[in-house]
NUTOR-612287 format. One record per residue (C-alpha): residue number from 0; residue in one letter; y, x, z. Coordinates in nm, 2 decimals, always signed. Example, Ala and Ser with C-alpha at 12.3 -4.5 7.8 and 13.67 -1.06 7.14 Angstrom:
BEGIN
+-----+------+--------+--------+--------+
! pos ! code !     py !     px !     pz !
+-----+------+--------+--------+--------+
!   0 !    a !  -0.45 !  +1.23 !  +0.78 !
!   1 !    s !  -0.11 !  +1.37 !  +0.71 !
+-----+------+--------+--------+--------+
END
This chain:
BEGIN
+-----+------+--------+--------+--------+
! pos ! code !     py !     px !     pz !
+-----+------+--------+--------+--------+
!   0 !    m !  -1.61 !  -1.58 !  +0.61 !
!   1 !    r !  -1.76 !  -1.92 !  +0.63 !
!   2 !    i !  -2.08 !  -1.78 !  +0.48 !
!   3 !    k !  -2.08 !  -1.52 !  +0.75 !
!   4 !    l !  -2.02 !  -1.76 !  +1.03 !
!   5 !    r !  -2.30 !  -1.99 !  +0.90 !
!   6 !    t !  -2.53 !  -1.69 !  +0.87 !
!   7 !    l !  -2.45 !  -1.61 !  +1.24 !
!   8 !    v !  -2.51 !  -1.95 !  +1.36 !
!   9 !    i !  -2.84 !  -1.97 !  +1.18 !
!  10 !    v !  -2.95 !  -1.64 !  +1.32 !
!  11 !    w !  -2.82 !  -1.74 !  +1.67 !
!  12 !    v !  -3.03 !  -2.07 !  +1.65 !
!  13 !    l !  -3.35 !  -1.87 !  +1.54 !
!  14 !    l !  -3.31 !  -1.63 !  +1.83 !
!  15 !    f !  -3.27 !  -1.90 !  +2.06 !
!  16 !    a !  -3.57 !  -2.09 !  +1.95 !
!  17 !    l !  -3.78 !  -1.77 !  +1.95 !
!  18 !    t !  -3.66 !  -1.69 !  +2.32 !
!  19 !    l !  -3.74 !  -2.06 !  +2.41 !
!  20 !    w !  -4.08 !  -2.05 !  +2.26 !
!  21 !    a !  -4.15 !  -1.70 !  +2.43 !
!  22 !    f !  -4.06 !  -1.85 !  +2.76 !
!  23 !    v !  -4.28 !  -2.17 !  +2.72 !
!  24 !    d !  -4.55 !  -1.94 !  +2.60 !
!  25 !    s !  -4.55 !  -1.74 !  +2.91 !
!  26 !    l !  -4.50 !  -1.97 !  +3.18 !
!  27 !    s !  -4.63 !  -1.85 !  +3.50 !
!  28 !    a !  -4.95 !  -2.02 !  +3.64 !
!  29 !    s !  -4.83 !  -1.99 !  +3.99 !
!  30 !    i !  -4.51 !  -2.22 !  +3.89 !
!  31 !    t !  -4.72 !  -2.47 !  +3.68 !
!  32 !    r !  -5.05 !  -2.49 !  +3.88 !
!  33 !    p !  -4.91 !  -2.71 !  +4.15 !
!  34 !    l !  -4.82 !  -2.96 !  +3.89 !
!  35 !    i !  -5.16 !  -2.98 !  +3.74 !
!  36 !    p !  -5.32 !  -3.24 !  +3.98 !
!  37 !    k !  -5.05 !  -3.52 !  +3.85 !
!  38 !    s !  -5.10 !  -3.43 !  +3.49 !
!  39 !    e !  -5.34 !  -3.48 !  +3.22 !
!  40 !    l !  -5.49 !  -3.15 !  +3.26 !
!  41 !    k !  -5.70 !  -3.29 !  +3.54 !
!  42 !    w !  -5.92 !  -3.46 !  +3.28 !
!  43 !    s !  -6.00 !  -3.14 !  +3.12 !
!  44 !    s !  -6.32 !  -2.93 !  +3.14 !
!  45 !    y !  -6.26 !  -2.69 !  +3.45 !
!  46 !    h !  -6.36 !  -2.42 !  +3.23 !
!  47 !    a !  -6.12 !  -2.53 !  +2.93 !
!  48 !    y !  -5.85 !  -2.53 !  +3.18 !
!  49 !    h !  -5.93 !  -2.17 !  +3.28 !
!  50 !    s !  -5.97 !  -2.08 !  +2.93 !
!  51 !    l !  -5.58 !  -2.14 !  +2.90 !
!  52 !    l !  -5.52 !  -1.84 !  +3.11 !
!  53 !    y !  -5.53 !  -1.48 !  +3.00 !
!  54 !    w !  -5.42 !  -1.17 !  +3.21 !
!  55 !    d !  -5.10 !  -1.00 !  +3.12 !
!  56 !    g !  -5.09 !  -0.70 !  +3.35 !
!  57 !    d !  -5.06 !  -0.86 !  +3.70 !
!  58 !    k !  -4.94 !  -1.19 !  +3.59 !
!  59 !    v !  -5.15 !  -1.49 !  +3.49 !
!  60 !    t !  -4.98 !  -1.68 !  +3.20 !
!  61 !    y !  -5.05 !  -1.98 !  +2.98 !
!  62 !    s !  -5.08 !  -1.98 !  +2.61 !
!  63 !    a !  -4.88 !  -2.26 !  +2.47 !
!  64 !    k !  -5.13 !  -2.31 !  +2.17 !
!  65 !    k !  -5.42 !  -2.34 !  +2.40 !
!  66 !    l !  -5.23 !  -2.56 !  +2.64 !
!  67 !    r !  -5.18 !  -2.80 !  +2.34 !
!  68 !    i !  -5.54 !  -2.78 !  +2.23 !
!  69 !    t !  -5.66 !  -2.86 !  +2.60 !
!  70 !    l !  -5.42 !  -3.15 !  +2.64 !
!  71 !    k !  -5.56 !  -3.32 !  +2.32 !
!  72 !    a !  -5.92 !  -3.27 !  +2.47 !
!  73 !    c !  -5.79 !  -3.41 !  +2.81 !
!  74 !    i !  -5.67 !  -3.73 !  +2.64 !
!  75 !    g !  -6.02 !  -3.77 !  +2.46 !
!  76 !    n !  -6.20 !  -3.70 !  +2.79 !
!  77 !    k !  -5.99 !  -3.96 !  +2.99 !
!  78 !    k !  -6.06 !  -4.22 !  +2.72 !
!  79 !    w !  -6.43 !  -4.15 !  +2.71 !
!  80 !    a !  -6.45 !  -4.16 !  +3.09 !
!  81 !    k !  -6.27 !  -4.50 !  +3.12 !
!  82 !    k !  -6.50 !  -4.63 !  +2.85 !
!  83 !    m !  -6.80 !  -4.53 !  +3.04 !
!  84 !    v !  -6.69 !  -4.69 !  +3.36 !
!  85 !    k !  -6.65 !  -5.02 !  +3.18 !
!  86 !    k !  -6.98 !  -4.98 !  +2.98 !
!  87 !    l !  -7.18 !  -4.90 !  +3.32 !
!  88 !    h !  -6.97 !  -5.17 !  +3.51 !
!  89 !    l !  -6.91 !  -4.91 !  +3.78 !
!  90 !    m !  -6.64 !  -5.10 !  +3.94 !
!  91 !    r !  -6.87 !  -5.37 !  +4.04 !
!  92 !    y !  -7.02 !  -5.15 !  +4.30 !
!  93 !    p !  -6.94 !  -4.99 !  +4.63 !
!  94 !    v !  -6.87 !  -4.63 !  +4.64 !
!  95 !    k !  -7.21 !  -4.48 !  +4.72 !
!  96 !    k !  -7.39 !  -4.71 !  +4.46 !
!  97 !    r !  -7.12 !  -4.61 !  +4.20 !
!  98 !    v !  -7.20 !  -4.25 !  +4.27 !
!  99 !    a !  -7.57 !  -4.33 !  +4.24 !
! 100 !    k !  -7.51 !  -4.50 !  +3.90 !
! 101 !    i !  -7.31 !  -4.20 !  +3.77 !
! 102 !    y !  -7.57 !  -3.95 !  +3.89 !
! 103 !    e !  -7.86 !  -4.16 !  +3.73 !
! 104 !    y !  -7.65 !  -4.18 !  +3.40 !
! 105 !    i !  -7.60 !  -3.82 !  +3.36 !
! 106 !    i !  -7.94 !  -3.69 !  +3.44 !
! 107 !    d !  -8.11 !  -3.94 !  +3.21 !
! 108 !    e !  -7.85 !  -3.91 !  +2.90 !
! 109 !    y !  -7.80 !  -3.52 !  +2.93 !
! 110 !    e !  -8.04 !  -3.25 !  +2.86 !
! 111 !    y !  -7.97 !  -2.90 !  +3.00 !
! 112 !    d !  -7.86 !  -2.64 !  +2.73 !
! 113 !    s !  -7.69 !  -2.33 !  +2.84 !
! 114 !    d !  -7.49 !  -2.32 !  +2.50 !
! 115 !    y !  -7.28 !  -2.62 !  +2.60 !
! 116 !    e !  -7.04 !  -2.54 !  +2.87 !
! 117 !    w !  -6.74 !  -2.77 !  +2.78 !
! 118 !    l !  -6.72 !  -3.15 !  +2.87 !
! 119 !    e !  -6.58 !  -3.20 !  +2.53 !
! 120 !    q !  -6.91 !  -3.07 !  +2.38 !
! 121 !    a !  -7.14 !  -3.23 !  +2.65 !
! 122 !    r !  -7.01 !  -3.58 !  +2.59 !
! 123 !    k !  -7.04 !  -3.56 !  +2.21 !
! 124 !    k !  -7.39 !  -3.38 !  +2.19 !
! 125 !    g !  -7.58 !  -3.50 !  +2.50 !
! 126 !    r !  -7.63 !  -3.14 !  +2.61 !
! 127 !    a !  -7.48 !  -2.95 !  +2.91 !
! 128 !    n !  -7.50 !  -2.65 !  +3.10 !
! 129 !    c !  -7.42 !  -2.65 !  +3.48 !
! 130 !    s !  -7.03 !  -2.64 !  +3.43 !
! 131 !    a !  -7.07 !  -2.93 !  +3.19 !
! 132 !    f !  -7.29 !  -3.13 !  +3.43 !
! 133 !    a !  -7.03 !  -3.09 !  +3.70 !
! 134 !    d !  -6.76 !  -3.18 !  +3.47 !
! 135 !    l !  -6.93 !  -3.52 !  +3.36 !
! 136 !    f !  -6.99 !  -3.59 !  +3.71 !
! 137 !    y !  -6.62 !  -3.51 !  +3.81 !
! 138 !    a !  -6.46 !  -3.71 !  +3.52 !
! 139 !    l !  -6.66 !  -4.02 !  +3.57 !
! 140 !    c !  -6.61 !  -4.02 !  +3.94 !
! 141 !    k !  -6.24 !  -3.98 !  +3.89 !
! 142 !    a !  -6.22 !  -4.24 !  +3.64 !
! 143 !    s !  -6.40 !  -4.49 !  +3.88 !
! 144 !    k !  -6.18 !  -4.38 !  +4.17 !
! 145 !    v !  -6.44 !  -4.21 !  +4.38 !
! 146 !    p !  -6.28 !  -3.88 !  +4.55 !
! 147 !    v !  -6.46 !  -3.58 !  +4.39 !
! 148 !    r !  -6.44 !  -3.20 !  +4.37 !
! 149 !    y !  -6.57 !  -2.96 !  +4.13 !
! 150 !    i !  -6.72 !  -2.65 !  +4.31 !
! 151 !    m !  -6.80 !  -2.31 !  +4.14 !
! 152 !    g !  -7.01 !  -2.08 !  +4.35 !
! 153 !    w !  -7.31 !  -1.87 !  +4.36 !
! 154 !    t !  -7.70 !  -1.96 !  +4.39 !
! 155 !    n !  -8.01 !  -1.77 !  +4.46 !
! 156 !    d !  -8.33 !  -1.96 !  +4.44 !
! 157 !    g !  -8.55 !  -1.66 !  +4.53 !
! 158 !    e !  -8.62 !  -1.56 !  +4.17 !
! 159 !    s !  -8.29 !  -1.55 !  +4.02 !
! 160 !    q !  -7.92 !  -1.55 !  +4.14 !
! 161 !    g !  -7.58 !  -1.62 !  +3.95 !
! 162 !    w !  -7.30 !  -1.81 !  +3.94 !
! 163 !    h !  -7.35 !  -2.20 !  +3.93 !
! 164 !    c !  -7.13 !  -2.52 !  +3.92 !
! 165 !    w !  -7.18 !  -2.85 !  +4.13 !
! 166 !    n !  -6.98 !  -3.12 !  +4.31 !
! 167 !    r !  -6.86 !  -3.27 !  +4.64 !
! 168 !    v !  -6.82 !  -3.64 !  +4.67 !
! 169 !    k !  -6.65 !  -3.85 !  +4.95 !
! 170 !    i !  -6.82 !  -4.16 !  +5.07 !
! 171 !    k !  -6.69 !  -4.35 !  +5.38 !
! 172 !    k !  -6.48 !  -4.06 !  +5.50 !
! 173 !    k !  -6.74 !  -3.82 !  +5.48 !
! 174 !    w !  -6.81 !  -3.55 !  +5.21 !
! 175 !    y !  -7.16 !  -3.49 !  +5.05 !
! 176 !    w !  -7.28 !  -3.21 !  +4.81 !
! 177 !    i !  -7.43 !  -3.32 !  +4.50 !
! 178 !    d !  -7.59 !  -3.13 !  +4.20 !
! 179 !    c !  -7.68 !  -3.31 !  +3.87 !
! 180 !    t !  -7.79 !  -3.00 !  +3.72 !
! 181 !    w !  -8.07 !  -2.91 !  +3.98 !
! 182 !    g !  -8.13 !  -3.29 !  +4.07 !
! 183 !    h !  -8.01 !  -3.24 !  +4.42 !
! 184 !    w !  -7.90 !  -3.58 !  +4.57 !
! 185 !    l !  -7.63 !  -3.65 !  +4.85 !
! 186 !    s !  -7.65 !  -3.39 !  +5.13 !
! 187 !    r !  -7.42 !  -3.32 !  +5.42 !
! 188 !    k !  -7.52 !  -2.96 !  +5.45 !
! 189 !    l !  -7.51 !  -2.73 !  +5.17 !
! 190 !    w !  -7.86 !  -2.63 !  +5.03 !
! 191 !    r !  -7.99 !  -2.27 !  +5.12 !
! 192 !    t !  -7.99 !  -2.21 !  +4.76 !
! 193 !    h !  -7.63 !  -2.26 !  +4.71 !
! 194 !    s !  -7.36 !  -2.01 !  +4.87 !
! 195 !    r !  -7.07 !  -1.82 !  +4.83 !
! 196 !    i !  -6.82 !  -2.09 !  +4.71 !
! 197 !    i !  -6.59 !  -1.91 !  +4.47 !
! 198 !    e !  -6.35 !  -2.18 !  +4.36 !
! 199 !    e !  -6.30 !  -2.57 !  +4.45 !
! 200 !    w !  -6.11 !  -2.79 !  +4.20 !
+-----+------+--------+--------+--------+
END
């Protein structure tokens, strides 16, 4: 009887653990996303965050394994960004000068390469595509307390068109567009080549 009872308890514990894991592994994005701005996930690559998601019918869910991997990357990104703020002495400058220093650092130190789309890859390899350029700018602005947004949209330069990523930054209560990939400096108006904003992060 004792053996049967022990077996039942073990089975019950295992079933409970599996149920709990399944629940965690399928958390609804609609529930968890509002918590993202206050979490370490804001230090992730924008695309790394979206890679956490996968479609399950009509519901978007998180993979617990991907969440753990991304959180680990976020911690590394946060440490790197804060280290760069100190190295570049960004907090010595007013906001506009801070933005200029970040912009100059990124375009001087990183080379465009379509194969490098993650912030984690870019900061280690010195290569980045448009999404990684926007992530680099986003992370450094965030670490130096500059209000910033990540923009994903559509571009058309007359010869080619496709999705593209750039940023918005707030200086003295006004928002400006900035694109480190294409070398576009601060602008109050969105450039003609940039349109159809899909998402703002």
